[in-house]
C-alpha positions as a Markdown table, in Angstrom:
| # | Residue | x | y | z |
|---|---|---|---|---|
| 1 | Unk | 17.6 | -16.9 | -7.7 |
| 2 | Unk | 17.7 | -13.1 | -7.6 |
| 3 | Unk | 14.6 | -11.1 | -8.3 |
| 4 | Unk | 15.0 | -8.8 | -11.3 |
| 5 | Unk | 12.7 | -6.2 | -9.8 |
| 6 | Unk | 15.0 | -5.7 | -6.8 |
| 7 | Unk | 17.3 | -3.8 | -9.2 |
| 8 | Unk | 14.5 | -1.3 | -9.7 |
| 9 | Unk | 12.8 | 0.3 | -12.7 |
| 10 | Unk | 15.2 | 3.3 | -13.0 |
| 11 | Unk | 18.8 | 4.2 | -13.1 |
| 12 | Unk | 20.2 | 5.1 | -9.7 |
| 13 | Unk | 23.5 | 6.3 | -8.2 |
| 14 | Unk | 24.7 | 3.0 | -6.8 |
| 15 | Unk | 25.2 | 0.2 | -9.4 |
| 16 | Unk | 22.4 | -2.4 | -9.1 |
| 17 | Unk | 22.7 | -6.1 | -9.1 |
| 18 | Unk | 21.6 | -6.0 | -12.7 |
| 19 | Unk | 24.1 | -3.5 | -13.8 |
| 20 | Unk | 26.9 | -5.4 | -12.0 |
| 21 | Unk | 25.8 | -8.6 | -13.6 |
| 22 | Unk | 25.7 | -7.0 | -17.1 |
| 23 | Unk | 29.1 | -5.6 | -16.6 |
| 24 | Unk | 30.5 | -9.0 | -15.3 |
| 25 | Unk | 29.1 | -10.7 | -18.5 |
| 26 | Unk | 30.5 | -8.2 | -20.9 |
| 27 | Unk | 27.2 | -6.5 | -21.9 |
| 28 | Unk | 27.0 | -2.8 | -23.0 |
| 29 | Unk | 25.6 | -0.5 | -20.5 |
| 30 | Unk | 22.5 | 0.4 | -22.6 |
| 31 | Unk | 21.2 | -3.1 | -22.0 |
| 32 | Unk | 20.2 | -2.1 | -18.5 |
| 33 | Unk | 17.9 | 0.6 | -19.9 |
| 34 | Unk | 16.3 | -1.8 | -22.3 |
| 35 | Unk | 15.6 | -4.3 | -19.6 |
| 36 | Unk | 14.2 | -1.6 | -17.2 |
| 37 | Unk | 11.8 | -0.5 | -19.9 |
| 38 | Unk | 10.5 | -4.0 | -20.1 |
| 39 | Unk | 10.2 | -4.2 | -16.4 |
| 40 | Unk | 8.3 | -0.9 | -16.2 |
| 41 | Unk | 5.8 | -2.0 | -18.8 |
| 42 | Unk | 5.1 | -5.1 | -16.9 |
| 43 | Unk | 3.8 | -6.9 | -20.0 |
| 44 | Unk | 6.5 | -9.5 | -20.5 |
| 45 | Unk | 5.5 | -13.0 | -19.5 |
| 46 | Unk | 9.1 | -14.0 | -19.1 |
| 47 | Unk | 12.7 | -12.7 | -19.9 |
| 48 | Unk | 12.3 | -14.6 | -23.2 |
| 49 | Unk | 9.7 | -12.0 | -24.2 |
| 50 | Unk | 12.3 | -9.2 | -24.2 |
| 51 | Unk | 12.6 | -9.3 | -27.9 |
| 52 | Unk | 15.0 | -6.5 | -28.5 |
| 53 | Unk | 17.7 | -8.3 | -26.4 |
| 54 | Unk | 20.1 | -10.9 | -28.1 |
| 55 | Unk | 19.0 | -14.5 | -27.5 |
| 56 | Unk | 22.1 | -15.3 | -25.6 |
| 57 | Unk | 21.5 | -12.4 | -23.2 |
| 58 | Unk | 18.0 | -13.5 | -22.6 |
| 59 | Unk | 19.1 | -16.9 | -21.8 |
| 60 | Unk | 21.8 | -15.9 | -19.4 |
| 61 | Unk | 19.4 | -13.3 | -17.7 |
| 62 | Unk | 16.8 | -16.0 | -17.3 |
| 63 | Unk | 19.2 | -18.3 | -15.6 |
| 64 | Unk | 20.6 | -15.5 | -13.3 |
| 65 | Unk | 17.2 | -13.6 | -12.4 |
| 66 | Unk | 13.6 | -14.2 | -11.9 |
| 67 | Unk | 11.2 | -11.8 | -13.6 |
| 68 | Unk | 8.2 | -12.6 | -11.4 |
| 69 | Unk | 8.8 | -14.0 | -7.9 |
| 70 | Unk | 5.3 | -14.3 | -6.7 |
| 71 | Unk | 2.4 | -16.6 | -7.9 |
| 72 | Unk | -1.2 | -15.5 | -8.0 |
| 73 | Unk | -3.1 | -17.8 | -5.6 |
| 74 | Unk | -6.4 | -16.0 | -6.2 |
| 75 | Unk | -7.8 | -13.3 | -8.5 |
| 76 | Unk | -11.2 | -12.0 | -7.6 |
| 77 | Unk | -13.3 | -9.4 | -9.2 |
| 78 | Unk | -16.4 | -7.4 | -8.0 |
| 79 | Unk | -19.2 | -5.9 | -9.8 |
| 80 | Unk | -18.0 | -2.4 | -9.1 |
| 81 | Unk | -14.8 | -3.0 | -11.0 |
| 82 | Unk | -12.5 | -3.7 | -8.0 |
| 83 | Unk | -10.1 | -6.5 | -8.5 |
| 84 | Unk | -8.0 | -8.2 | -5.8 |
| 85 | Unk | -5.0 | -10.4 | -6.0 |
| 86 | Unk | -3.8 | -12.9 | -3.3 |
| 87 | Unk | -0.1 | -13.4 | -4.0 |
| 88 | Unk | 2.3 | -16.1 | -2.6 |
| 89 | Unk | 5.8 | -15.2 | -2.1 |
| 90 | Unk | 8.9 | -17.5 | -2.8 |
| 91 | Unk | 8.9 | -18.7 | 0.9 |
| 92 | Unk | 5.1 | -19.2 | 1.2 |
| 93 | Unk | 4.0 | -16.0 | 2.6 |
| 94 | Unk | 0.8 | -14.4 | 1.4 |
| 95 | Unk | -0.1 | -10.8 | 0.6 |
| 96 | Unk | -2.9 | -8.9 | -0.9 |
| 97 | Unk | -3.1 | -6.0 | -3.4 |
| 98 | Unk | -6.1 | -4.3 | -5.0 |
| 99 | Unk | -7.1 | -2.4 | -8.0 |
| 100 | Unk | -9.9 | 0.1 | -7.7 |
| 101 | Unk | -11.7 | 1.8 | -10.6 |
| 102 | Unk | -13.4 | 5.1 | -10.0 |
| 103 | Unk | -14.2 | 7.1 | -13.2 |
| 104 | Unk | -11.0 | 7.6 | -15.0 |
| 105 | Unk | -8.9 | 6.9 | -11.8 |
| 106 | Unk | -7.1 | 3.6 | -11.6 |
| 107 | Unk | -5.9 | 3.4 | -8.0 |
| 108 | Unk | -4.0 | 0.5 | -6.4 |
| 109 | Unk | -3.6 | -0.5 | -2.8 |
| 110 | Unk | -0.3 | -2.3 | -2.1 |
| 111 | Unk | 1.2 | -4.3 | 0.8 |
| 112 | Unk | 4.4 | -3.7 | 2.5 |
| 113 | Unk | 4.8 | -6.7 | 4.9 |
| 114 | Unk | 3.6 | -10.2 | 5.1 |
| 115 | Unk | 1.1 | -9.6 | 8.0 |
| 116 | Unk | 1.4 | -6.8 | 10.4 |
| 117 | Unk | 2.9 | -6.1 | 13.8 |
| 118 | Unk | 0.8 | -3.0 | 14.7 |
| 119 | Unk | -1.9 | -5.1 | 16.4 |
| 120 | Unk | -5.0 | -3.1 | 15.4 |
| 121 | Unk | -7.7 | -5.3 | 17.0 |
| 122 | Unk | -10.3 | -4.8 | 14.2 |
| 123 | Unk | -7.9 | -5.4 | 11.3 |
| 124 | Unk | -7.5 | -8.8 | 9.6 |
| 125 | Unk | -3.9 | -8.1 | 8.4 |
| 126 | Unk | -2.4 | -8.4 | 11.9 |
| 127 | Unk | -4.3 | -11.2 | 13.3 |
| 128 | Unk | -1.4 | -13.6 | 12.9 |
| 129 | Unk | 1.4 | -11.0 | 13.5 |
| 130 | Unk | 4.1 | -10.1 | 11.0 |
| 131 | Unk | 6.2 | -12.7 | 9.2 |
| 132 | Unk | 8.7 | -10.4 | 7.4 |
| 133 | Unk | 9.1 | -7.3 | 5.4 |
| 134 | Unk | 8.5 | -7.4 | 1.7 |
| 135 | Unk | 11.5 | -6.5 | -0.6 |
| 136 | Unk | 11.6 | -3.7 | -3.0 |
| 137 | Unk | 11.0 | -6.1 | -5.8 |
| 138 | Unk | 8.0 | -7.7 | -4.2 |
| 139 | Unk | 6.4 | -4.3 | -3.6 |
| 140 | Unk | 7.0 | -3.3 | -7.2 |
| 141 | Unk | 5.7 | -6.7 | -8.5 |
| 142 | Unk | 2.3 | -6.0 | -6.8 |
| 143 | Unk | 2.1 | -2.7 | -8.7 |
| 144 | Unk | 3.0 | -4.4 | -12.0 |
| 145 | Unk | 0.7 | -7.4 | -11.5 |
| 146 | Unk | -2.2 | -4.9 | -11.0 |
| 147 | Unk | -1.1 | -2.9 | -14.0 |
| 148 | Unk | -1.3 | -6.0 | -16.0 |
| 149 | Unk | -5.0 | -6.2 | -15.2 |
| 150 | Unk | -5.6 | -3.0 | -17.2 |
| 151 | Unk | -6.0 | -2.8 | -21.0 |
| 152 | Unk | -3.1 | -1.5 | -23.0 |
| 153 | Unk | -4.6 | 1.9 | -23.3 |
| 154 | Unk | -5.1 | 2.4 | -19.5 |
| 155 | Unk | -2.4 | 3.2 | -16.9 |
| 156 | Unk | -2.2 | 3.4 | -13.1 |
| 157 | Unk | -3.0 | 6.8 | -11.8 |
| 158 | Unk | -2.7 | 6.5 | -7.9 |
| 159 | Unk | -0.8 | 4.3 | -5.4 |
| 160 | Unk | -1.7 | 3.8 | -1.8 |
| 161 | Unk | 0.6 | 2.0 | 0.6 |
| 162 | Unk | -2.4 | 0.8 | 2.7 |
| 163 | Unk | -2.5 | -2.8 | 2.1 |
| 164 | Unk | -1.1 | -5.5 | 4.6 |
| 165 | Unk | 1.6 | -4.2 | 6.9 |
| 166 | Unk | 2.9 | -0.9 | 8.3 |
| 167 | Unk | 4.8 | 0.9 | 5.5 |
| 168 | Unk | 6.9 | 3.0 | 7.9 |
| 169 | Unk | 8.1 | -0.2 | 9.6 |
| 170 | Unk | 9.7 | -1.2 | 6.2 |
| 171 | Unk | 10.7 | 2.3 | 5.2 |
| 172 | Unk | 13.9 | 1.6 | 3.3 |
| 173 | Unk | 12.2 | -0.8 | 0.8 |
| 174 | Unk | 9.0 | 1.1 | 0.6 |
| 175 | Unk | 10.8 | 4.3 | -0.3 |
| 176 | Unk | 13.0 | 2.5 | -3.0 |
| 177 | Unk | 9.8 | 1.0 | -4.5 |
| 178 | Unk | 8.0 | 4.3 | -4.5 |
| 179 | Unk | 11.0 | 6.1 | -5.9 |
| 180 | Unk | 10.8 | 3.7 | -8.9 |
| 181 | Unk | 6.9 | 4.3 | -9.1 |
| 182 | Unk | 7.3 | 8.0 | -9.3 |
| 183 | Unk | 10.4 | 8.2 | -11.6 |
| 184 | Unk | 9.8 | 9.0 | -15.2 |
| 185 | Unk | 11.7 | 5.8 | -16.2 |
| 186 | Unk | 9.6 | 3.8 | -13.9 |
| 187 | Unk | 5.8 | 4.0 | -13.6 |
| 188 | Unk | 5.8 | 7.8 | -13.9 |
| 189 | Unk | 3.3 | 8.4 | -11.2 |
| 190 | Unk | 3.5 | 11.8 | -9.6 |
| 191 | Unk | 4.4 | 11.8 | -5.9 |
| 192 | Unk | 1.3 | 13.9 | -5.2 |
| 193 | Unk | -0.7 | 10.8 | -6.4 |
| 194 | Unk | 1.1 | 8.4 | -4.1 |
| 195 | Unk | 0.0 | 8.0 | -0.5 |
| 196 | Unk | 1.8 | 6.4 | 2.5 |
| 197 | Unk | -0.7 | 5.3 | 5.1 |
| 198 | Unk | 0.5 | 4.7 | 8.7 |
| 199 | Unk | -0.7 | 4.3 | 12.2 |
| 200 | Unk | 1.8 | 6.9 | 13.1 |
| 201 | Unk | 5.4 | 6.3 | 13.8 |
| 202 | Unk | 7.0 | 9.7 | 14.6 |
| 203 | Unk | 10.6 | 8.9 | 14.0 |
| 204 | Unk | 9.8 | 7.5 | 10.6 |
| 205 | Unk | 7.6 | 10.4 | 9.7 |
| 206 | Unk | 10.4 | 12.8 | 10.6 |
| 207 | Unk | 12.8 | 10.8 | 8.4 |
| 208 | Unk | 10.3 | 11.5 | 5.5 |
| 209 | Unk | 10.7 | 15.2 | 6.4 |
| 210 | Unk | 14.5 | 15.0 | 6.4 |
| 211 | Unk | 14.7 | 13.2 | 3.1 |
| 212 | Unk | 12.0 | 15.5 | 1.5 |
| 213 | Unk | 9.9 | 12.7 | 0.4 |
| 214 | Unk | 6.8 | 14.7 | -0.6 |
| 215 | Unk | 4.3 | 11.8 | -0.9 |
| 216 | Unk | 0.9 | 12.3 | 0.5 |
| 217 | Unk | 0.6 | 11.1 | 4.2 |
| 218 | Unk | -2.4 | 9.5 | 5.7 |
| 219 | Unk | -2.4 | 8.8 | 9.5 |
| 220 | Unk | -4.8 | 6.3 | 10.8 |
| 221 | Unk | -6.2 | 7.7 | 14.1 |
| 222 | Unk | -9.3 | 5.3 | 14.8 |
| 223 | Unk | -9.8 | 7.0 | 18.2 |
| 224 | Unk | -9.9 | 10.6 | 19.5 |
| 225 | Unk | -8.3 | 9.8 | 22.9 |
| 226 | Unk | -5.2 | 7.9 | 24.0 |
| 227 | Unk | -7.2 | 5.8 | 26.4 |
| 228 | Unk | -9.3 | 4.3 | 23.5 |
| 229 | Unk | -6.6 | 4.3 | 21.0 |
| 230 | Unk | -4.5 | 2.2 | 23.4 |
| 231 | Unk | -7.2 | -0.4 | 23.3 |
| 232 | Unk | -7.7 | -0.2 | 19.4 |
| 233 | Unk | -4.2 | 0.4 | 18.3 |
| 234 | Unk | -1.8 | -1.1 | 20.9 |
| 235 | Unk | 1.3 | 0.5 | 19.3 |
| 236 | Unk | 0.0 | 3.8 | 20.4 |
| 237 | Unk | 1.6 | 3.2 | 23.7 |
| 238 | Unk | 5.0 | 2.8 | 22.2 |
| 239 | Unk | 4.7 | 5.7 | 19.7 |
| 240 | Unk | 4.1 | 8.5 | 22.2 |
| 241 | Unk | 0.4 | 8.8 | 21.8 |
| 242 | Unk | -1.8 | 11.1 | 19.8 |
| 243 | Unk | 0.1 | 14.1 | 20.8 |
| 244 | Unk | 3.4 | 13.0 | 19.4 |
| 245 | Unk | 1.8 | 11.5 | 16.3 |
| 246 | Unk | 0.0 | 14.7 | 15.4 |
| 247 | Unk | 3.0 | 16.8 | 16.1 |
| 248 | Unk | 5.0 | 14.7 | 13.7 |
| 249 | Unk | 2.3 | 14.9 | 11.1 |
| 250 | Unk | 2.2 | 18.7 | 11.4 |
| 251 | Unk | 6.0 | 18.8 | 10.8 |
| 252 | Unk | 5.4 | 16.8 | 7.7 |
| 253 | Unk | 2.8 | 19.2 | 6.5 |
| 254 | Unk | 5.0 | 22.2 | 7.2 |
| 255 | Unk | 7.9 | 20.7 | 5.3 |
| 256 | Unk | 6.0 | 19.2 | 2.4 |
| 257 | Unk | 3.0 | 21.5 | 1.9 |
| 258 | Unk | 1.0 | 18.4 | 1.3 |
| 259 | Unk | -2.4 | 18.4 | 3.0 |
| 260 | Unk | -2.7 | 15.7 | 5.6 |
| 261 | Unk | -5.3 | 13.0 | 5.5 |
| 262 | Unk | -6.4 | 11.3 | 8.7 |
| 263 | Unk | -8.1 | 8.0 | 8.6 |
| 264 | Unk | -10.7 | 6.9 | 11.0 |
| 265 | Unk | -12.4 | 3.4 | 10.9 |
| 266 | Unk | -15.9 | 3.8 | 12.4 |
| 267 | Unk | -16.7 | 0.8 | 14.6 |
| 268 | Unk | -20.3 | 0.3 | 15.8 |
| 269 | Unk | -20.7 | 1.1 | 19.6 |
| 270 | Unk | -16.9 | 1.4 | 19.9 |
| 271 | Unk | -15.8 | 4.9 | 18.6 |
| 272 | Unk | -18.8 | 6.2 | 16.9 |
| 273 | Unk | -20.7 | 8.1 | 19.5 |
| 274 | Unk | -21.6 | 11.8 | 19.6 |
| 275 | Unk | -18.9 | 12.4 | 22.3 |
| 276 | Unk | -16.3 | 10.6 | 20.1 |
| 277 | Unk | -17.3 | 12.9 | 17.2 |
| 278 | Unk | -17.0 | 16.0 | 19.3 |
| 279 | Unk | -13.6 | 14.9 | 20.7 |
| 280 | Unk | -12.3 | 14.1 | 17.2 |
| 281 | Unk | -13.5 | 17.6 | 16.0 |
| 282 | Unk | -11.6 | 19.2 | 18.9 |
| 283 | Unk | -8.5 | 17.2 | 18.1 |
| 284 | Unk | -8.3 | 18.1 | 14.5 |
| 285 | Unk | -9.6 | 21.8 | 14.6 |
| 286 | Unk | -7.4 | 24.3 | 12.8 |
| 287 | Unk | -5.6 | 21.7 | 10.8 |
| 288 | Unk | -5.4 | 21.8 | 7.0 |
| 289 | Unk | -6.5 | 18.2 | 6.6 |
| 290 | Unk | -9.0 | 15.8 | 5.2 |
| 291 | Unk | -10.7 | 13.3 | 7.7 |
| 292 | Unk | -11.5 | 10.1 | 5.8 |
| 293 | Unk | -14.1 | 8.1 | 7.8 |
| 294 | Unk | -14.3 | 4.4 | 6.8 |
| 295 | Unk | -17.4 | 2.5 | 8.0 |
| 296 | Unk | -16.0 | -0.8 | 9.2 |
| 297 | Unk | -15.9 | -3.6 | 6.7 |
| 298 | Unk | -16.7 | -6.8 | 8.9 |
| 299 | Unk | -14.0 | -9.4 | 9.3 |
| 300 | Unk | -15.1 | -13.1 | 9.9 |
| 301 | Unk | -14.2 | -14.1 | 13.5 |
| 302 | Unk | -14.0 | -10.6 | 14.9 |
| 303 | Unk | -16.8 | -9.0 | 17.1 |
| 304 | Unk | -16.8 | -5.6 | 15.4 |
| 305 | Unk | -19.7 | -4.3 | 13.2 |
| 306 | Unk | -20.6 | -1.5 | 10.9 |
| 307 | Unk | -22.4 | 1.5 | 12.5 |
| 308 | Unk | -26.0 | 2.1 | 11.4 |
| 309 | Unk | -26.7 | 4.7 | 8.8 |
| 310 | Unk | -28.2 | 7.1 | 11.3 |
| 311 | Unk | -25.2 | 6.8 | 13.5 |
| 312 | Unk | -22.9 | 7.6 | 10.5 |
| 313 | Unk | -25.0 | 10.6 | 9.6 |
| 314 | Unk | -24.9 | 12.0 | 13.1 |
| 315 | Unk | -21.1 | 11.4 | 13.4 |
| 316 | Unk | -20.6 | 13.3 | 10.1 |
| 317 | Unk | -22.9 | 16.3 | 11.0 |
| 318 | Unk | -21.0 | 16.8 | 14.3 |
| 319 | Unk | -17.6 | 16.8 | 12.5 |
| 320 | Unk | -18.9 | 19.2 | 10.0 |
| 321 | Unk | -20.3 | 21.5 | 12.8 |
| 322 | Unk | -16.7 | 21.4 | 14.3 |
| 323 | Unk | -15.2 | 22.7 | 11.0 |
| 324 | Unk | -13.6 | 19.5 | 10.0 |
| 325 | Unk | -13.2 | 18.7 | 6.3 |
| 326 | Unk | -14.7 | 15.2 | 6.3 |
| 327 | Unk | -15.6 | 12.5 | 3.7 |
| 328 | Unk | -17.0 | 9.0 | 4.2 |
| 329 | Unk | -15.2 | 6.6 | 2.0 |
| 330 | Unk | -17.6 | 4.5 | -0.2 |
| 331 | Unk | -16.8 | 0.8 | 0.3 |
| 332 | Unk | -15.7 | -1.2 | -2.7 |
| 333 | Unk | -15.3 | -4.7 | -3.3 |
| 334 | Unk | -17.2 | -6.1 | -0.3 |
| 335 | Unk | -18.2 | -9.4 | -2.0 |
| 336 | Unk | -14.5 | -10.1 | -2.7 |
| 337 | Unk | -13.2 | -9.4 | 0.8 |
| 338 | Unk | -11.4 | -6.3 | -0.3 |
| 339 | Unk | -10.5 | -5.1 | 3.1 |
| 340 | Unk | -6.7 | -5.9 | 3.7 |
| 341 | Unk | -6.1 | -9.2 | 5.2 |
| 342 | Unk | -9.5 | -10.6 | 4.7 |
| 343 | Unk | -8.9 | -12.8 | 1.6 |
| 344 | Unk | -5.6 | -14.1 | 2.9 |
| 345 | Unk | -7.4 | -15.4 | 6.0 |
| 346 | Unk | -10.6 | -16.7 | 4.4 |
| 347 | Unk | -8.8 | -18.4 | 1.5 |
| 348 | Unk | -5.8 | -20.0 | 3.2 |
| 349 | Unk | -6.5 | -23.3 | 1.7 |
| 350 | Unk | -7.4 | -22.3 | -1.8 |
| 351 | Unk | -6.5 | -24.3 | -4.8 |
| 352 | Unk | -4.1 | -22.2 | -6.9 |
| 353 | Unk | -5.4 | -20.3 | -9.9 |
| 354 | Unk | -2.8 | -20.2 | -12.8 |
| 355 | Unk | -1.6 | -16.6 | -12.8 |
| 356 | Unk | -1.5 | -14.3 | -15.9 |
| 357 | Unk | 2.1 | -13.5 | -16.6 |
| 358 | Unk | 3.8 | -15.4 | -13.9 |
| 359 | Unk | 7.1 | -17.3 | -14.7 |
């Protein structure tokens, strides 16, 4: 059965599967807009709840399309307000998505693939490789499932494509979903509040430049030299190394005017020395960018650990002395395995929890 969300949340140039089906069944064109409004709200439990549609249309629509294609395997909540969903796709794949509360901000972290092929040695997401790309509808469904966790008077404010998978390796579907998320007929989230996080695939970054997709770009470095990055992020060897990645990021900044963000997971005794800090400072010197340092969130079965508070303090001071605009990310949701890929691995044999709003 077709996934209704694969038709998107907003009217586009090309006729969608939904529009084609409505035409084939003799329905007026305005029905598409009605249905999309229900999709964007994300509050309907099933097609039957779309009460401004004729009963006959709801019956036919329910037979032809699925409203929700994934089931909630687990829903965990942390004391700091973080909530995480483990979702299972129609073919048995599992992905994670997270809702983070910070003051008035309601940010979500969404996956783009089942698994990941980038091979970052410290990351739980890629330990079993990549199974497949998620569809446009499956990416949107994560957003809507997280939106459903909010009370009616709250709305999502920020989206980060930083869950499982490499977004730039599934760029067609990611851009389609983010286009819906940013469209006024969709979720209405400004592009400046949408971030694509990537390990750095220069050809895909250049495509973002050509298509003038002015989302925020976050590039995960994790090492200040190619020698170390080759060990931590094996795809570095194929992507041209730090020089090519930074050059592509600079081109994106010149075209979009969006300040770049660089991500750096700090691993105890691996990439956290004073020399690493000085090398990283030299690498980023002169760039209008934010360096987001993330103390490692330990993953069961992996040998990496979180650096000591003193090491973190020294690392930060050396970067600030080099003139780098740096922030250390506050870890959220530790008790619910909020780092991407952790819950999927640790809960592979969980008993299913009945989802809210899954048909």
